[in-house]
C-alpha positions in Angstrom: 2.2 -32.0 -12.8 3.5 -35.8 -13.4 5.8 -37.5 -11.0 8.7 -37.5 -13.1 8.6 -33.5 -13.5 8.3 -33.2 -9.8 11.4 -35.3 -9.1 13.3 -33.0 -11.4 12.1 -30.0 -9.6 13.1 -31.7 -6.3 16.6 -32.3 -8.0 17.0 -28.7 -9.6 16.0 -27.2 -5.9 18.7 -29.4 -4.2 21.6 -28.6 -6.9 20.4 -25.1 -6.0 20.5 -25.2 -2.6 23.8 -26.9 -2.7 25.7 -24.7 -4.9 24.2 -21.2 -3.1 25.2 -22.5 0.6 28.4 -23.5 -0.8 29.0 -20.1 -2.2 27.7 -18.5 1.3 29.8 -20.6 3.2 32.7 -19.3 1.3 32.1 -15.7 1.7 31.5 -16.5 5.7 35.1 -18.0 5.8 36.5 -15.1 3.9 34.5 -12.6 6.2 36.0 -14.7 9.4 39.5 -14.6 8.1 39.4 -11.1 9.0 40.8 -9.7 12.6 38.6 -10.0 15.5 36.2 -6.8 16.4 33.6 -7.0 19.0 30.0 -5.3 17.8 27.5 -7.3 19.7 26.6 -4.9 22.6 23.2 -2.8 22.3 21.1 -5.1 20.5 18.0 -3.4 21.0 19.6 -0.3 19.1 21.1 -2.4 16.4 17.6 -4.1 15.6 16.2 -0.6 15.9 18.9 0.5 13.4 17.9 -2.6 10.9 14.4 -1.7 11.0 14.9 1.8 10.2 17.3 1.6 7.5 16.4 -2.2 6.0 12.6 -1.7 6.0 12.3 1.6 6.3 15.0 2.7 4.2 16.2 5.9 5.8 19.3 6.6 3.8 18.2 5.1 0.8 14.9 7.5 0.6 17.2 10.4 1.1 17.8 10.3 -2.6 14.7 11.9 -3.4 14.9 10.9 -7.3 15.4 7.2 -7.5 15.3 6.2 -3.9 12.0 5.0 -4.4 13.1 2.7 -6.9 15.0 0.3 -4.4 12.5 0.9 -1.7 10.1 -1.2 -4.6 13.0 -3.9 -4.9 12.9 -4.7 -1.3 9.2 -5.0 -0.8 8.6 -6.6 -4.3 11.3 -9.2 -3.3 9.7 -9.4 0.2 6.2 -9.9 -1.4 6.8 -11.7 -4.1 9.0 -13.7 -2.5 5.9 -15.8 -1.1 4.7 -16.5 -4.5 8.3 -18.2 -5.4 8.2 -20.3 -2.5 4.6 -21.5 -3.8 6.1 -21.9 -6.9 8.8 -24.3 -5.7 5.8 -26.1 -3.5 3.8 -26.2 -6.7 6.2 -28.0 -8.5 6.8 -30.6 -5.7 3.4 -31.7 -5.4 3.6 -34.7 -6.8 7.1 -35.5 -5.4 5.9 -34.8 -1.9 2.4 -36.9 -2.3 4.8 -39.9 -2.8 5.8 -39.8 0.4 2.3 -38.9 1.8 3.0 -35.4 2.5 0.7 -32.1 1.2 2.1 -29.1 0.2 1.1 -26.0 2.2 -0.4 -23.8 -0.6 -2.7 -20.6 0.3 -5.6 -21.8 -1.9 -5.9 -24.7 0.6 -6.7 -22.6 3.6 -7.3 -18.8 2.9 -10.9 -17.6 2.4 -11.3 -16.5 -1.0 -11.3 -12.8 -0.4 -7.6 -13.0 1.1 -6.5 -15.2 -1.7 -7.9 -12.3 -4.3 -5.7 -9.9 -2.1 -2.8 -12.0 -2.2 -3.1 -12.6 -6.1 -3.5 -9.1 -6.6 -0.4 -8.0 -4.8 1.4 -10.6 -6.7 0.8 -9.0 -9.8 0.7 -5.2 -8.9 4.1 -5.8 -7.7 5.6 -7.6 -10.4 4.5 -5.1 -12.7 6.0 -2.5 -10.3 9.3 -4.4 -10.3 9.5 -4.5 -14.0 8.9 -0.8 -14.4 11.8 0.1 -12.3 14.2 -2.4 -13.4 13.3 -0.9 -17.2 14.4 2.5 -15.5 17.5 1.3 -14.0 18.6 -0.7 -17.3 18.3 2.5 -18.8 19.9 4.4 -16.2 23.2 2.2 -16.4 23.5 1.7 -20.1 23.1 5.3 -21.3 25.6 5.9 -18.3 23.5 9.5 -17.6 23.7 8.7 -14.1 27.5 9.6 -13.2 27.6 8.3 -9.8 26.7 4.7 -11.0 30.1 4.9 -13.1 32.1 2.8 -13.2 30.5 -0.3 -12.6 30.8 -3.8 -12.0 30.8 -6.1 -15.0 27.6 -8.0 -13.8 25.8 -4.5 -12.5 23.0 -5.3 -15.8 23.1 -9.0 -15.4 21.4 -9.1 -12.0 18.6 -6.5 -13.5 18.1 -8.5 -16.6 17.6 -11.7 -14.2 15.0 -9.6 -12.3 13.4 -8.3 -15.5 13.3 -12.1 -16.7 12.0 -13.5 -13.4 9.2 -11.2 -13.4 8.1 -11.3 -17.7 8.4 -15.4 -17.0 6.1 -14.9 -14.0 3.4 -13.4 -16.1 4.0 -15.7 -18.9 3.4 -18.6 -16.2 0.6 -17.1 -13.9 -1.4 -15.9 -17.2 -1.3 -19.3 -19.0 -2.1 -20.8 -15.5 -4.8 -18.6 -15.1 -6.3 -19.2 -18.8 -6.1 -23.1 -17.7 -8.1 -22.5 -14.5 -10.6 -20.3 -16.5 -11.1 -23.3 -19.1 -11.3 -25.6 -16.1 -14.2 -23.6 -14.7 -12.2 -22.5 -11.6 -12.2 -18.8 -12.5 -14.5 -16.7 -14.3 -13.8 -15.9 -17.9 -12.2 -12.3 -18.9 -10.5 -9.8 -17.0 -10.0 -10.6 -13.4 -9.4 -7.3 -11.2 -7.4 -9.4 -8.8 -5.1 -10.7 -11.6 -5.1 -7.8 -14.0 -1.8 -8.2 -15.9 -1.9 -12.1 -15.8 -5.8 -12.3 -16.6 -4.7 -10.2 -19.7 -1.6 -12.3 -20.5 -3.6 -15.3 -20.2 -6.3 -14.4 -22.9 -3.4 -13.7 -25.4 -1.1 -16.9 -25.0 -4.3 -19.3 -24.5 -2.3 -21.3 -22.0 -0.5 -23.7 -24.3 2.9 -22.5 -23.2 2.3 -23.2 -19.3 4.8 -26.0 -18.8 7.6 -24.5 -20.9 6.4 -20.9 -18.7 6.5 -22.8 -15.6 10.1 -24.0 -16.1 11.2 -20.9 -17.2 10.3 -19.4 -14.2 11.4 -21.8 -12.1 14.9 -21.9 -13.9 15.4 -18.0 -13.7 14.4 -18.0 -10.1 16.8 -20.9 -9.2 19.7 -19.3 -11.2 19.1 -16.2 -9.7 19.4 -17.7 -6.2 22.9 -18.9 -7.1 24.2 -16.3 -8.8 23.5 -13.9 -5.9 26.8 -15.0 -3.7 28.9 -14.5 -6.8 27.8 -11.2 -7.8 27.6 -7.7 -6.5 24.2 -8.2 -5.5 25.5 -10.1 -2.4 24.4 -7.0 -0.7 21.0 -8.4 -1.0 22.2 -10.8 1.9 25.0 -8.8 3.5 23.3 -5.5 3.7 21.0 -6.3 6.8 23.9 -8.1 8.8 26.2 -5.0 8.1 23.7 -2.7 9.2 23.3 -4.9 12.5 26.7 -4.9 13.4 27.6 -1.2 12.6 29.7 1.0 14.5 28.0 3.0 17.5 29.8 6.0 18.7 32.8 7.7 16.9 33.0 8.2 13.4 35.6 6.2 11.5 37.7 5.6 14.3 40.9 3.6 13.9 41.6 0.6 16.2 44.1 0.9 18.5 47.4 -1.1 18.0 49.3 -2.7 21.3 52.8 -2.1 20.4 54.0 -4.3 23.0 52.2 -7.7 21.8 51.9 -6.6 17.5 54.5 -7.2 15.6 53.1 -6.2 12.1 51.6 -2.6 12.0 49.3 -1.8 9.1 47.5 -4.0 6.5 49.0 -5.4 3.5 46.4 -8.2 3.0 42.7 -7.8 3.0 42.4 -10.4 5.8 44.4 -7.8 8.0 41.3 -5.9 8.1 38.6 -6.5 10.9 36.0 -9.1 9.8 33.7 -6.0 9.8 35.6 -4.3 7.3 35.3 -7.2 4.9 31.5 -7.6 5.6 31.4 -3.9 4.4 32.8 -5.2 1.0 30.2 -7.8 0.2 27.4 -5.1 1.7 28.4 -2.5 -0.7 25.9 -1.9 -3.1 27.8 0.2 -5.5 25.1 2.9 -5.4 28.3 5.5 -5.8 26.3 7.9 -3.5 30.0 7.9 -1.7 31.9 8.5 -5.1 29.3 11.5 -5.5 30.3 13.3 -2.2 34.0 12.6 -2.1 35.9 15.5 -2.1 39.2 14.0 -3.5 37.0 12.3 -6.3 35.0 15.5 -7.1 38.4 17.2 -7.7 39.7 15.0 -10.0 41.9 12.6 -7.7 42.1 8.9 -8.2 40.3 7.9 -5.2 36.9 6.4 -5.7 35.6 5.0 -2.4 33.2 2.5 -4.0 36.2 1.3 -6.0 38.2 0.8 -3.0 35.4 -1.5 -1.5 35.2 -3.3 -4.7 38.8 -3.8 -4.9 39.1 -5.0 -1.5 36.3 -7.6 -2.5 37.8 -8.9 -5.5 41.0 -8.8 -3.9 40.0 -11.2 -0.9 38.0 -13.3 -3.4 41.4 -13.5 -5.5 43.5 -15.1 -2.5 46.2 -14.3 -0.5 48.7 -14.4 -3.4 47.1 -11.6 -5.0 48.8 -8.0 -4.1 46.6 -5.6 -2.7 48.8 -2.2 -3.7 49.4 -0.9 -7.0 52.6 1.0 -7.3 52.7 1.7 -10.7 52.7 5.6 -11.4 49.6 6.5 -13.0 47.9 3.3 -13.6 45.0 3.5 -11.5 42.4 0.8 -12.9 43.9 -2.3 -11.9 40.9 -4.8 -10.8 41.5 -5.9 -7.2 44.4 -3.4 -6.4 44.7 -0.2 -4.9 47.0 2.7 -5.8 49.2 4.4 -3.6 47.5 7.7 -4.8 44.4 6.6 -3.7 45.4 5.8 -0.3 47.0 9.1 0.3 44.1 11.4 -1.4 41.7 10.8 1.3 41.0 13.4 3.8 39.0 11.3 6.2 36.1 13.7 6.2 33.6 11.0 6.4 31.1 11.8 3.7 31.3 8.7 2.2 30.0 7.3 5.7 27.4 10.1 5.8 25.7 9.2 3.0 26.1 5.1 2.6 22.6 3.7 2.7 23.9 0.4 4.3 26.3 2.3 6.8 29.5 1.2 5.7 32.1 3.6 7.5 35.3 1.6 7.0 36.7 3.4 4.0 38.7 5.9 5.9 39.9 3.6 8.5 40.7 0.8 5.5 43.0 3.5 3.9 44.6 4.4 7.4 45.3 0.7 8.0 47.3 0.8 4.5 49.1 4.1 5.4 50.4 2.4 8.9 52.1 -0.4 7.0 53.5 2.0 4.5 54.9 4.5 7.2 55.6 2.3 10.3 56.8 -1.3 8.4 57.9 -0.4 4.9 59.0 3.2 5.4 58.2 3.9 2.1 55.7 4.8 -0.6 54.6 7.5 1.4 54.7 11.6 0.6 58.1 12.6 2.0 56.9 16.0 3.4 55.5 14.2 6.0 58.8 13.5 7.6 59.1 17.0 8.9 55.6 16.7 10.3 56.5 13.2 12.2 59.8 14.8 13.2 58.0 18.0 14.8 55.6 15.6 16.9 58.4 13.4 18.1 60.7 16.2 19.2 58.9 19.4 19.8 55.1 18.0 20.3 53.6 19.9 17.5 53.7 19.0 13.6 55.2 22.4 12.7 58.4 21.9 14.9 58.1 25.1 16.9 59.8 24.7 20.2 57.9 23.7 23.1 58.6 26.7 25.0 56.7 29.0 22.8 53.4 27.4 23.1 51.9 30.0 25.6 53.8 32.8 23.7 50.4 34.1 22.1 49.1 35.0 25.7 51.7 37.7 25.8 49.7 40.5 27.8 46.3 38.6 27.9 46.7 37.5 31.1 45.8 33.7 30.4 46.1 31.5 33.6 48.3 28.6 33.8 46.8 25.2 35.2 50.4 25.2 36.5 49.9 27.8 39.0 46.3 26.8 40.2 47.4 24.5 42.8 44.6 22.1 44.0 41.9 24.5 42.9 39.4 23.0 40.8 39.2 25.2 37.6 35.9 24.8 35.5 37.5 25.0 32.1 40.8 23.6 30.8 41.6 25.6 27.7 43.0 23.0 25.4 44.9 25.4 22.8 46.2 22.9 20.0 49.1 23.1 17.9 47.9 25.6 15.4 46.6 27.7 18.1 49.6 28.1 19.8 52.0 28.1 16.7 50.2 29.6 13.6 50.2 33.3 13.5 46.9 33.1 11.9 45.0 30.8 14.4 46.9 32.7 17.3 44.2 35.5 16.8 41.5 33.2 17.3 42.6 32.3 20.9 43.2 35.8 21.8 39.9 36.7 20.3 38.3 33.5 22.3 40.4 34.8 25.5 38.6 38.2 25.3 35.2 36.7 25.2 35.6 34.2 28.2 37.0 37.2 30.3 34.0 39.4 29.3 31.6 36.4 30.1 33.8 35.8 33.4 34.6 32.1 32.6 36.8 30.3 35.0 39.3 28.9 32.5 43.5 28.1 32.6 45.7 26.5 29.7 48.2 23.8 30.2 50.8 26.0 28.2 54.3 24.4 27.6 52.9 21.2 29.1 50.5 20.9 26.1 51.4 18.8 23.4 49.9 17.6 20.1 46.9 15.1 20.7 48.5 13.1 17.9 45.6 13.0 15.4 47.5 14.4 12.6 50.0 11.2 13.1 47.1 8.9 13.6 45.5 9.8 10.2 48.8 10.1 8.5 49.7 6.5 9.5 52.4 7.0 12.4 50.2 5.4 15.0 53.1 4.9 17.3 53.9 8.8 17.1 50.1 9.1 18.2 49.9 6.6 20.6 52.8 8.1 22.6 51.8 11.4 22.4 48.2 10.2 23.5 49.4 8.7 26.5 51.3 11.3 27.5 48.4 13.9 27.5 46.2 11.6 29.0 48.6 11.2 31.9 49.2 14.9 32.2 45.3 15.7 32.1 44.5 13.1 34.7 46.5 15.0 37.4 44.9 18.2 36.7 41.7 19.1 38.2 38.9 20.9 36.1 35.6 19.9 35.0 35.3 20.4 31.5 37.4 20.7 28.3 37.2 22.7 25.6 39.0 23.2 22.5 38.9 25.5 19.3 40.6 22.8 17.1 37.9 20.1 15.9 40.6 17.5 15.6 41.8 17.9 19.3 37.9 18.1 20.2 37.4 14.8 18.5 40.7 12.9 20.1 39.9 14.4 23.7 35.8 13.4 23.4 36.1 10.2 21.5 39.4 8.7 20.3 41.2 9.1 23.9 38.9 6.9 25.5 40.5 3.6 23.9 43.4 4.6 26.1 41.9 5.7 29.1 41.2 9.0 28.5 37.6 9.9 29.8 36.8 13.4 29.6 33.8 15.9 29.5 35.0 18.0 26.2 33.1 20.9 24.2 34.1 22.6 21.3 34.6 26.5 21.8 31.5 27.1 19.4 29.2 25.1 21.9 30.6 27.2 24.7 30.3 30.5 23.0 26.6 29.6 22.0 25.9 28.6 25.8 27.5 31.9 26.9 25.4 33.9 24.7 22.1 31.8 25.7 22.8 32.6 29.1 23.4 35.9 28.4 26.7 36.0 29.7 28.7 37.6 26.9 28.2 41.7 27.2 27.3 42.6 23.4 27.3 46.2 22.0 23.9 47.0 20.9 25.5 49.7 18.7 27.6 47.3 16.5 26.0 45.4 13.5 27.1 43.1 11.0 26.0 44.4 7.8 27.6 41.8 5.7 26.3 38.5 4.6 28.2 35.3 6.5 28.1 31.5 5.3 29.5 29.2 7.5 31.8 26.2 6.6 31.3 23.2 8.5 34.5 21.5 9.7 34.4 17.9 9.1 35.6 16.9 12.5 32.9 19.2 13.9 30.3 18.1 12.1 30.1 14.9 10.7 32.3 13.1 13.3 30.4 14.8 16.2 27.5 16.0 14.5 27.6 19.4 16.0 26.0 21.9 13.2 23.6 24.1 15.1 25.8 26.0 17.7 27.7 27.7 15.5 24.9 29.0 13.3 23.0 29.8 16.7 25.9 32.3 17.9 25.9 34.1 14.7 22.2 34.3 14.8 22.3 35.6 18.3 24.5 38.3 17.7 22.5 39.3 14.7 24.1 37.9 11.6 22.6 37.5 8.3 23.4 33.8 7.1 23.3 32.3 4.0 24.1 28.2 3.4 26.6 27.0 0.7 25.3 24.1 -2.1 27.1 21.7 0.4 26.5 22.5 4.0 26.0 20.7 7.5 26.0 17.0 7.0 26.5 17.4 3.2 29.4 19.8 3.8 32.7 19.6 1.5 35.8 19.1 3.1 38.5 22.2 3.1 40.8 19.7 2.0 43.2 19.5 5.4 42.0 16.6 7.1 43.6 13.3 7.3 47.0 14.8 7.5 46.5 16.3 4.0 47.1 19.5 5.8 51.0 18.5 5.7 50.9 17.3 1.8 51.1 18.6 -1.3 48.3 18.3 -3.7 49.8 17.7 -7.0 46.7 16.0 -8.8 43.6 17.7 -10.0 41.8 20.6 -8.7 42.9 21.9 -5.0 40.6 20.7 -2.8 40.3 24.3 -1.1 40.0 25.8 -4.2 36.6 23.8 -4.8 35.2 24.8 -1.5 36.0 28.4 -1.7 34.1 28.6 -4.9 31.2 27.1 -3.4 31.6 30.0 -0.5 32.1 32.6 -3.2 29.0 31.3 -5.1 26.7 32.5 -2.1 27.7 35.9 -2.7 28.5 36.2 1.2 31.4 38.6 1.9 32.4 36.7 5.1 33.4 32.9 5.4 33.2 31.6 9.1 34.1 28.6 10.4 35.4 26.5 13.8 38.7 25.1 12.9 41.9 26.5 12.3 42.7 24.0 9.7 39.8 25.3 8.0 40.9 29.0 8.4 44.3 27.9 6.7 42.5 26.3 3.7 40.0 28.7 3.3 42.1 31.7 3.5 44.5 30.2 1.1 41.5 29.5 -0.8 40.3 33.2 -1.2 43.8 34.8 -1.8 44.4 32.2 -4.6 41.4 33.3 -6.2 42.4 37.1 -6.3 39.4 38.0 -3.7 41.2 38.1 0.1 40.3 41.5 0.1 36.5 41.2 -0.8 36.1 38.4 1.2 37.3 37.8 4.7 37.6 34.3 6.5 36.7 34.4 10.3 36.6 32.0 12.9 33.3 32.1 15.0 35.2 33.4 18.1 36.5 36.4 16.3 33.0 37.6 15.0 31.6 37.2 18.0 34.6 39.1 19.8 34.1 41.6 17.1 30.6 42.5 18.7 31.8 43.0 22.7 30.9 46.0 24.6 34.0 48.0 24.8 
């Protein structure tokens, strides 16, 4: 290659590096504009997560149908990247020789067998990438894969660029191969180690070699400049995002220091943590989150993918761009998030569970926006929440039932109180929860559980009228101040009592006590009641009547805050099996379970848009043919009971808690 052309290559590469790194620097500045968040500990676990999820594609390959395509993209990019570096060095040959330098090309130091193996890998991977790009373009242009819709305007552009990159690759390598054959460097004809390139070379006979080189180099350098300005920034952001993932509790909102903070919640993207902003650039827009979001699947405007896209576009637009879209019914405003989207989220964490790049910020981002609407603006939130807020503030529960009635459900059961235990350490503190203490249906669950505990001779006691709401509904609805007050009161109360463990029947209470109270100094050993029941059954401490048989098939509905939030799937099912029940799974179960619709404070909100979430879940349960729907959450109990009644099958299908089913098998 003449010196002039070599100099042109050097100039093109320099310009590319300048514009690429300028764009990347701008993105880094945007990410750094977020609030501080320390995510540097447990580096060994972080490296292991990167190896598993980036190079092993663990989450991506859960998509059995198309996951392999991205796997091919990744390793095609890595293997062919060696060839792209060589391409640039090849172009700089004469330029480097002017300065007395010799480019580090593979032919200069590798034995012939390895050279052939390398060349074969380039041809093979390039062909594979062209094939998967063709499939990907077909899926997007036909719109047959719904979860890919809607998509960024540049979604196809990057695929055309990848396709052009490897078509030009074959034009250049094919023409180069032909010229080397003509020069006697390679044998004429088809070559096994250049299977595609040698065929292409035979067809085009080499004259277009210089044009093919510049075409291939131009697409490659243009690709490099385009990535930071497109949705495919995830190629660079996904790895760091996975490395800086949150370990521990799922979708846990950040606490607020009310003594130091002047503003609560978020009105600008820069008010989110730097990690939440990094999430937006790491998003691949694969749509897996939309495909499992209960709000989206019941015709609500919320689409987690759109939330991330809008946050990214909003921060790209600068501080003057409004974040919230308050126009009724208009949901498609790019870079803005609608109020109906904010309030549709059930915080079920289904989007967190399926994300291939481990984005977990959508529920917490929406909670941050709720905080501002509730605590700063005091408007644009469902007004039915006021009654729940007042109930928690005044009576210590969202239903507003008098605090002095929290122990009424224990009448004639002889349930011991912690206040009567003196200095004696109790084995278990039974955290009853607001629903269990005030809701008539939930009270029956507690009463059944007490019968089990007494039959198993478990040493336990309750707080009774001393207990207050854990504050979870307030926190998820955006009223962090009420949550903070209740949580600190409960922690102080618990720290004054003597017990070994806590167990709770409400997964929301369970999650707070186990995971989120830790941020406020509350470190307790906590179990869910289904775990305790399963342990008692395994230890044969629960006396069962062998003559009693469960004849009806049971399907278990996984509560989100028990399953995805705390990875507890087996205990309820093992308990059912232990008492001889025949079970059947719903189409959405375990990690893929579908929300009942009550989480995120939705228990206390109306649902005017789309199909009711609990109706969708009830339909899924009915499709199994089971005559009993089992659950382990009082909120789920309410939603599923309403669902079967609304569907007119309340007499045929019963909704029961695991505790009620097991209690029904107790020996007299």
